[in-house]
C-alpha positions as CSV (number, residue, x, y, z in Angstrom):
1,M,54.3,-60.2,5.3
2,R,54.9,-59.8,1.5
3,G,52.9,-57.8,-1.0
4,R,53.0,-56.9,-4.6
5,C,52.9,-53.6,-6.3
6,G,52.3,-53.2,-10.0
7,G,52.4,-56.9,-10.4
8,Q,56.0,-57.1,-9.0
9,D,57.2,-58.8,-5.9
10,L,57.9,-56.3,-3.2
11,S,60.9,-58.1,-1.8
12,A,63.3,-56.2,-4.0
13,P,64.2,-52.5,-4.0
14,G,63.6,-50.1,-6.9
15,T,60.8,-48.0,-8.5
16,V,57.8,-49.2,-10.3
17,E,56.9,-47.8,-13.7
18,H,53.7,-49.1,-15.2
19,V,53.7,-49.6,-18.9
20,T,50.6,-50.1,-21.0
21,G,50.2,-52.3,-24.0
22,D,51.2,-49.5,-26.4
23,D,54.5,-49.2,-24.4
24,K,53.7,-45.7,-23.2
25,P,54.9,-45.3,-19.6
26,R,52.3,-44.4,-17.0
27,E,52.9,-42.3,-13.9
28,T,55.4,-43.9,-11.6
29,A,54.5,-44.7,-8.1
30,V,57.5,-42.6,-6.9
31,A,56.2,-39.4,-8.5
32,L,52.7,-40.2,-7.5
33,W,53.4,-40.8,-3.8
34,D,55.6,-37.7,-3.5
35,R,52.6,-35.5,-3.0
36,R,51.9,-33.2,0.0
37,L,48.4,-34.5,0.6
38,H,47.4,-38.1,0.4
39,I,43.6,-38.8,0.5
40,V,42.6,-42.4,1.3
41,T,39.1,-43.7,0.5
42,G,37.4,-47.0,0.0
43,K,34.2,-48.9,0.4
44,G,33.3,-49.6,4.0
45,G,35.0,-52.8,5.2
46,T,38.0,-52.6,2.9
47,G,40.4,-51.4,5.6
48,K,40.9,-47.9,4.4
49,T,41.7,-46.6,7.9
50,T,44.4,-49.3,8.3
51,I,45.9,-48.4,4.9
52,A,45.8,-44.6,5.7
53,G,47.6,-45.3,9.0
54,A,50.2,-47.5,7.3
55,L,50.7,-44.9,4.6
56,A,51.3,-42.2,7.3
57,V,54.0,-44.4,8.9
58,A,55.5,-45.1,5.5
59,L,55.7,-41.5,4.6
60,A,57.2,-40.6,8.0
61,T,60.0,-43.1,7.6
62,G,63.4,-41.5,7.4
63,G,62.9,-38.6,9.9
64,R,59.9,-37.0,8.4
65,R,56.8,-35.6,10.2
66,V,53.4,-36.6,8.9
67,L,49.9,-35.7,10.1
68,L,47.1,-38.3,9.8
69,T,43.6,-36.9,9.9
70,E,40.0,-38.2,10.0
71,V,36.8,-36.3,9.4
72,E,33.9,-38.7,10.2
73,G,34.0,-38.5,14.0
74,R,34.5,-42.3,14.5
75,Q,37.8,-42.2,16.3
76,Q,39.1,-45.0,14.1
77,I,42.7,-43.7,14.2
78,A,42.8,-43.9,17.9
79,Q,41.5,-47.5,17.8
80,L,44.1,-48.3,15.1
81,F,47.0,-47.1,17.1
82,D,45.6,-48.2,20.4
83,T,45.5,-44.7,22.0
84,P,42.9,-42.7,23.9
85,P,40.3,-40.9,21.8
86,L,41.8,-38.0,19.8
87,P,41.0,-34.5,21.0
88,Y,40.7,-31.5,18.5
89,R,44.5,-31.0,18.7
90,E,47.3,-32.8,17.0
91,R,48.9,-35.6,19.0
92,K,51.7,-38.0,18.3
93,V,50.5,-41.5,17.8
94,A,53.4,-43.4,16.3
95,S,57.1,-43.3,15.5
96,A,58.5,-44.4,12.2
97,P,61.9,-46.0,11.3
98,G,64.7,-43.4,11.0
99,G,63.3,-41.0,13.6
100,G,60.0,-40.2,11.8
101,E,56.9,-39.1,13.6
102,V,53.2,-39.6,13.0
103,F,50.8,-37.1,14.5
104,A,47.0,-37.5,14.3
105,L,44.0,-35.2,14.4
106,A,40.2,-35.9,14.5
107,I,38.8,-32.9,12.7
108,D,35.5,-31.7,14.1
109,A,33.3,-29.4,12.1
110,D,32.2,-27.4,15.1
111,E,35.7,-26.7,16.3
112,A,36.7,-26.0,12.7
113,L,33.9,-23.4,12.6
114,L,35.3,-21.7,15.7
115,E,38.8,-21.5,14.1
116,Y,37.2,-20.1,11.0
117,L,35.3,-17.4,12.9
118,E,38.4,-16.5,14.9
119,M,40.6,-16.4,11.8
120,F,38.4,-14.2,9.6
121,Y,36.2,-12.3,12.1
122,N,37.9,-12.6,15.5
123,L,34.7,-14.1,16.9
124,R,35.9,-17.2,18.7
125,R,33.9,-16.4,21.9
126,A,30.8,-15.6,19.9
127,G,31.5,-18.8,17.9
128,R,31.3,-20.9,21.0
129,A,27.9,-19.5,21.8
130,L,26.8,-20.2,18.2
131,G,28.2,-23.8,18.6
132,R,26.0,-24.3,21.6
133,V,22.9,-23.5,19.6
134,G,23.9,-25.7,16.7
135,A,25.3,-23.1,14.3
136,V,27.1,-25.7,12.1
137,D,23.8,-27.7,11.7
138,F,22.0,-24.5,10.9
139,A,24.6,-23.5,8.3
140,T,24.6,-27.0,6.8
141,T,20.8,-26.7,6.4
142,I,21.2,-23.5,4.4
143,A,24.3,-24.5,2.4
144,P,24.9,-28.3,2.6
145,G,28.5,-27.9,1.5
146,V,29.6,-25.7,4.4
147,R,30.4,-28.6,6.7
148,D,32.7,-30.3,4.2
149,V,34.3,-26.9,3.4
150,L,35.1,-26.5,7.1
151,L,36.6,-30.1,7.3
152,T,38.7,-29.8,4.1
153,G,39.7,-26.3,5.1
154,K,41.3,-27.6,8.2
155,V,43.2,-30.2,6.1
156,K,44.3,-27.4,3.8
157,E,45.6,-25.4,6.8
158,A,47.7,-28.3,8.0
159,V,49.1,-28.9,4.6
160,N,50.1,-25.2,4.2
161,R,51.1,-24.5,7.9
162,P,54.6,-22.9,8.1
163,D,57.2,-23.8,10.6
164,G,60.5,-21.9,10.4
165,T,62.2,-24.4,12.8
166,R,62.0,-27.3,10.3
167,P,64.2,-27.8,7.2
168,S,61.2,-27.9,4.9
169,G,59.8,-24.7,6.4
170,L,56.5,-26.5,6.9
171,A,54.9,-28.1,10.0
172,Y,54.4,-31.4,8.2
173,D,56.2,-33.1,5.3
174,A,52.9,-34.7,4.3
175,V,49.3,-35.0,5.4
176,V,47.2,-38.1,5.1
177,L,43.4,-37.9,5.2
178,D,41.3,-40.9,6.1
179,A,38.5,-39.7,4.0
180,P,34.8,-40.6,3.6
181,P,33.9,-43.8,1.6
182,T,34.3,-44.1,-2.1
183,G,30.6,-43.5,-2.7
184,R,30.7,-39.9,-1.7
185,I,34.4,-39.0,-2.0
186,A,34.1,-37.0,-5.2
187,R,31.3,-34.8,-3.8
188,F,33.1,-34.4,-0.5
189,L,36.3,-33.2,-2.2
190,N,34.6,-31.2,-4.9
191,V,32.3,-29.2,-2.6
192,S,34.8,-26.3,-2.5
193,A,34.5,-25.9,-6.3
194,E,30.7,-25.9,-5.9
195,V,31.0,-23.2,-3.1
196,V,33.2,-21.1,-5.3
197,G,30.5,-21.2,-7.9
198,L,28.0,-19.9,-5.4
199,A,30.0,-17.5,-3.3
200,K,31.2,-14.7,-5.5
201,M,33.4,-13.1,-2.8
202,G,34.3,-13.1,0.9
203,P,36.1,-15.5,3.3
204,I,34.1,-18.6,2.3
205,R,35.1,-18.2,-1.3
206,A,38.7,-17.6,-0.3
207,Q,38.7,-20.7,1.9
208,A,37.2,-22.8,-0.9
209,E,39.7,-21.5,-3.5
210,A,42.6,-22.3,-1.1
211,V,41.2,-25.9,-0.7
212,M,41.0,-26.3,-4.5
213,K,44.7,-25.3,-4.8
214,V,45.7,-27.9,-2.3
215,L,43.8,-30.5,-4.3
216,A,45.8,-29.7,-7.5
217,P,47.3,-32.8,-9.2
218,E,50.8,-31.7,-8.4
219,R,50.1,-31.5,-4.7
220,A,47.5,-34.2,-3.9
221,A,46.4,-37.7,-4.8
222,V,43.3,-39.7,-4.0
223,H,44.2,-43.4,-3.3
224,L,41.4,-46.0,-3.4
225,V,41.4,-49.1,-1.2
226,T,39.6,-52.1,-2.4
227,L,39.2,-55.9,-2.0
228,L,39.3,-58.6,-4.7
229,E,35.5,-58.7,-4.6
230,E,32.9,-57.5,-7.0
231,M,31.2,-54.7,-5.1
232,P,34.4,-53.0,-3.7
233,V,36.0,-53.2,-7.2
234,Q,32.9,-51.8,-8.8
235,E,32.8,-48.9,-6.3
236,T,36.5,-48.3,-7.1
237,V,35.8,-48.2,-10.8
238,D,32.9,-45.8,-10.2
239,G,34.9,-43.7,-7.8
240,I,37.8,-43.2,-10.2
241,H,35.3,-42.2,-12.9
242,E,33.6,-39.7,-10.6
243,L,36.9,-38.2,-9.5
244,G,38.0,-37.9,-13.1
245,E,34.8,-36.1,-14.0
246,V,35.4,-33.3,-11.5
247,G,39.1,-33.1,-12.2
248,L,40.4,-34.5,-8.9
249,P,43.8,-36.3,-8.9
250,V,43.5,-40.1,-8.8
251,G,46.4,-41.9,-7.1
252,A,47.0,-45.6,-6.6
253,V,44.7,-48.5,-6.0
254,V,45.5,-50.5,-2.9
255,V,44.1,-54.0,-3.0
256,N,43.8,-55.0,0.7
257,M,43.4,-58.4,2.4
258,V,44.8,-60.4,-0.6
259,R,44.8,-64.2,0.0
260,T,47.4,-66.5,-1.4
261,P,46.0,-69.5,-3.4
262,L,46.5,-72.8,-1.5
263,L,46.9,-74.9,-4.7
264,A,49.0,-74.7,-7.8
265,P,47.3,-73.4,-11.0
266,A,47.0,-76.9,-12.5
267,E,45.5,-78.2,-9.3
268,L,43.1,-75.3,-9.1
269,E,41.8,-76.1,-12.6
270,L,41.3,-79.8,-11.7
271,A,39.5,-78.8,-8.5
272,R,37.3,-76.4,-10.3
273,R,36.3,-79.2,-12.8
274,G,35.8,-81.7,-10.0
275,Q,38.7,-83.9,-11.3
276,L,41.0,-84.0,-8.4
277,D,43.0,-87.3,-8.0
278,Y,41.2,-89.0,-5.1
279,E,44.0,-91.5,-4.6
280,A,46.5,-88.7,-4.1
281,L,44.1,-86.9,-1.8
282,A,43.6,-90.0,0.2
283,T,47.4,-90.5,0.5
284,G,47.8,-87.0,1.8
285,V,45.1,-87.5,4.4
286,K,46.7,-90.8,5.5
287,E,50.1,-89.0,5.9
288,A,48.4,-86.5,8.2
289,G,47.3,-89.4,10.4
290,I,43.6,-89.2,9.4
291,D,41.3,-92.0,8.2
292,P,40.5,-91.1,4.5
293,T,36.8,-91.9,4.5
294,E,34.8,-91.4,1.4
295,E,32.8,-88.6,3.1
296,L,35.9,-86.8,4.2
297,L,37.4,-87.0,0.7
298,A,34.2,-85.7,-0.9
299,N,34.1,-82.8,1.5
300,L,37.8,-82.0,0.9
301,A,37.1,-82.0,-2.9
302,W,34.2,-79.7,-2.4
303,E,36.3,-77.3,-0.4
304,A,38.9,-77.4,-3.0
305,A,36.4,-76.6,-5.7
306,Q,35.0,-73.7,-3.7
307,H,38.6,-72.4,-3.2
308,A,39.3,-72.7,-7.0
309,E,36.1,-70.8,-7.8
310,R,37.1,-68.0,-5.4
311,V,40.6,-67.8,-6.9
312,A,39.0,-67.5,-10.4
313,L,36.7,-64.7,-9.3
314,E,39.6,-62.9,-7.6
315,S,41.6,-63.2,-10.8
316,A,38.7,-61.6,-12.8
317,Q,38.5,-58.7,-10.3
318,R,42.3,-58.3,-10.5
319,A,42.1,-58.0,-14.3
320,Q,39.4,-55.4,-13.9
321,I,41.6,-53.4,-11.6
322,A,44.4,-53.6,-14.1
323,Q,42.2,-52.0,-16.7
324,L,42.0,-48.8,-14.5
325,R,45.6,-47.9,-15.6
326,R,46.6,-46.8,-12.1
327,P,49.5,-48.0,-10.0
328,V,48.3,-51.0,-8.0
329,C,49.7,-52.3,-4.6
330,E,48.5,-55.5,-3.1
331,V,48.5,-56.0,0.7
332,P,48.2,-59.6,2.0
333,L,45.4,-60.7,4.4
334,V,46.4,-60.7,8.1
335,A,44.8,-63.7,9.6
336,D,45.2,-62.7,13.3
337,G,43.6,-59.2,13.0
338,V,45.2,-55.7,12.8
339,D,47.3,-54.2,15.5
340,V,50.0,-51.6,15.6
341,G,52.6,-54.1,14.5
342,T,50.5,-54.9,11.5
343,V,50.3,-51.2,10.6
344,H,54.1,-51.0,10.5
345,R,54.4,-54.2,8.4
346,I,51.9,-52.8,5.9
347,A,53.9,-49.6,5.9
348,E,57.0,-51.6,4.8
349,I,55.0,-52.9,1.9
350,L,53.9,-49.5,0.9
351,R,57.4,-48.2,1.0
352,A,58.8,-51.1,-1.1
353,H,59.6,-50.1,-4.7
354,R,59.7,-46.5,-3.3
355,M,56.0,-46.2,-2.9
356,S,56.8,-43.2,-0.8
357,P,59.7,-40.8,-0.7
C-alpha cells in the first residue's frame, strides 16, 4: 500500500514542507502532528474511524503510549480492532512497532457525569441515583452544551493525566479523538467557550476553561478526513471555515480511499472524447483470449469513458483540496475491506515523511 502526502510519494523518508505560490512555507506536517491531542473528523462514510485508529498506531510507534477515544456510543473502535465492546475504562487494543501501545476508551456522558460529581462534589453515589433518573438528559435539556462539555472534559483529563512512572510524566504521549462528523465538529469543540460565556464561576466554568486550554493551537489539531467526491470535499471546506471562525486549530486533510487511474493521461483524454483506438482495443481483447465482438468493444469504450470522467472529477476535487492550504495526505483504496492489518498499513503511510513524531 502506497500513499502520497503533500503531493509527494511516501516511499521515501523525510519531512514535508508545503510551499505556496508566493514561496512562503506553510506549517510542516512534522510540527503539526507533534501535538498532544489529535481530533479526527469527517463526513460519514469517509472512514474517519479507520484513520483515527491508524493515526493512534502511527503515533504509538517507537515505544509511545497513545489513547484512542470515541464519544458517539457506536463502539466503532472495538469493531475496527476486532475486540469486544469497550467498557468505560481504558483498555489496550493494539501494539505498535517499537513497543508502542494503543489504549482505547468509549467515553459515555453518564459515566463522565459521575466522575465530574465525584471530582468536584464527592457525590458519586448520589450521581448514580441521578443517572438512573436521567440526570444527563435533564441537564442537556436545560443547557444543551453540558453533554459535550462532559465528553470533551474527559478527553481533557486524559491529555493532562500525570503518571510519575513514565519518562514524559504523563499517562499518555498523545490522545486521538474519533470525533463527531464534520457538520457539527466546530460546535462540539467550541461548546466549552460558549459555556464559559454563560457560567461566570464554579466547577462548570473551570472545566470548560480547562478544555479550552487543551484545544489551544500548540497542543491540539483537528484533522479532516475526506474523499475525492464533491459532497465530502465541500463539507471539508465548510468545516475548515467553521473551525477557523471559532479559532480552533485546523490540522491536516486526509484524503481516504484514493483510486489509482487505470489508464495513462493521454489514454484518459482519448477515452473521455470517445476516440479510443478500437483496433488496439480489439488486439488487447484477443490477447486475453476473448472474442472482440463489436458490442464488447463498445462496452469497454463506454467503461473507459466513465473511468476518464471520474478521474477528471477527482482531479478537480484534488485541486479544491489543495486550495485549502493545509498539509494533505492521500491514503489508497483498500479493495478487500478494512481489518487490523489494514489499519497498520495506513499507519505506515501516516508515519511516512514524519507525519507523526
